[in-house]
N, C-alpha and C positions, 0 to 999 in steps of 0.2 A: 535413510534419514527423513528424505523430503516425504516418503509415502508415509512413513509414520506418523509425522506431524499432520499432514492431511486426514489420516484416519483419527487421530485423537481430536481433530477438530469436527469432523463429522459426527462422532460420538457426543462429544459436548452439546454441539447444537441441536441434535436430536432429542438429548435428554431435557434441553431446555424447552423444546416445543412440547414434548410429552408432558412435562410438568404445567406447562401452561394451560392445558385442556381445562375446559369451563368456566376461563376467564374472559371478561369484556377485552376487547382489542389484545387478545392472547398473542398475537403475533402482529409482525410488521415486515415488508420486503421492499427493499430500496435498490433503485438501479440508477445511474447517472454518469454525466461528463465529470472527468477528472483531470487535474493538473499536477505533475509531480516535478518538485523542485528540488533536483538530484545533486547532491554534494559528491562531484566526481572526483574531486583532489587531484585534478589534472594541470593545475596551474602553474606547476614547477616541472612538468615532463618535457620541456625541450621541444614539443611538437608543435606547429602552428595550429589553431582551433583547439586546442586544449586549454580549459580554464576550470576553475574551482566548482562552478555551480551551473547545470543547464537546466533546461525546462523540457520535460516531454508530456505529451498527450496520450489519453486514454480513458479506462473507464473505472467505473468502481460499482459493485453489486454486494448487498449486505442482506441477512435474515436474521430478525430477533425473535425469540420466544420470551414472553412475559410470564414469571412462576409466581412471583411475589409484587402485587400491586405494582408499583413503578419501576422494579428491577427486573431485568432478563438477561439472558445469554445471546451473545450476537457472534455469527460468523461472517466473516468480511474476506473478499477477494476483489482484487484488483489488478490492472496492467496498464503498463505506459511503455510508450514508443519514442525514439528518438534516433533519427538520421543525421550523422555527422560526416564532415570530410576534415581529414587529417593531414598535415604534410610534414615530414621529418625536418629536421634543424638544417639540414643540409640544402633541402629543398627538391632533392632527387626523387621521392617517394611520395605520393599523394593516393590515398586511400579511402574510399567510403564505406563507412560502417553503419551497422544498424545496432543500437542498444534496445533490449527488451528487459524489462524489471516486472515481478508478479510479487505481490503479497498474498499469504494465504495466513489469516488469523482468525482467533478467537478470544472472548473474555467477556466481563460483566459489562452490561449498558444499563445506564439510569437516566430516565426522563422526569423532568421536573413538572411541576403542577402548571399548566396553561395558564397563559395570561391572554385573553382575547383568543386570536388565531395563533398565537406564537406559543410552542412548547419546545424549550430548551432539553438538551440532553448531552450527556458526558460519557465517555467509553474509554476502557482500558484494556488493549488488546494484544495478545502474544502470539508467536508463531513462527513462520519462516518467511523468508523472501529468494526468489530465485532470478537471479541476472545473468544475462548472456550478451556476449558481443560479437558479431561476427564479421569477417573478413578484416580483422584487426592486423597491420605488419608489426605490432609491437608484441604480440603474443604468438605461442608456438602453434604452427598449424594455419588455419583460417579463421580462428576465433576461439573462445574460451567461455566457461560460464561456471558459475558457484552459487550453492545453495547456503544461506546463512540464518541465524536467529536474528528475528526482527520484533518491533513493537509497534504498537501506533497508540498515541495518548493525546486525546482531545476530544472534540464534540461539536454542537452545531446547534442550528435551531430547524425545527418544521414549521412552516407557515402554512395553516389550514387552506385547502382549496374547494375540497368538496367534503361531505362527511367521511368518506374512507380514503381519501388522499390529500397529501400535503407536498409543497415545495421544499425540499431539503437543502439546505446550506452547510456544509461540513469543512471543517480545517483540523489538522492531525499533524503532530510531530512523529516521525517516522524513523527512530533509529535503526539501522542495521549493522549488526555485529560481524564485520568482515574478517574471516580467519586469515592468519599470519602467512599462510601459503595460496590464499585465494588467488585465482586467474585475475580477478578484476580489481585486485587492491593494490593502488598505487604505492603505498608503503609496504611492499612485498618484505617479508621477514618480520613484520610487527603488526600485531594486531590492530584493528582501525575500527571507529565507529562512523558510519556514512549516515551523517546528519540531514536527512531528506525531510521535507514538507508536503504534505499532500491536500489538495484543496479541490472540493466536489461541488455539484450543483446538480440536481435530478429530482424524481418523483420517488416519494415513499408511500405504498399502500397499507393500510392498517385495516 
């Protein structure tokens, strides 16, 4: 499933870039620092250190090909990482864990007309999320991971820096639809929506 989603994203992005040929500002590439507010759902887990929301730091990168004026196709990839120490309810076991979570998404991107140096944009992206937790005492073995359907709904603003570069500020609602039997689903046996939020700042080249 993961490979199929990645292949579909690649095809869509290449198609968008191909249709963009011959246009002004036919593509843009973004890279930057990112923060993920993760809806862990561990507030009622009974372990010390478990809470419903945690913050992970990482990166975000994307490429957009514009095929019609201000409308384009965007491919987006991000990764976030968090180290966490958990202690069992009895206090007898303490484990250091590391969470890694990656989004690989694609979808339409629309940029509005500029107002001075500021250009707002919105996008609606779909694809997958792969999250893994290593050295977790509450999972079978030394850890676990799962790949789930995910979305990013949001946008941001580009603030002109040079003729071909701008500073981008972005914010997205990032729902991840965890399977009922997923290794990282705290509501094991029931489907769960992990309501993450991703914030990013970086440079976009046009």
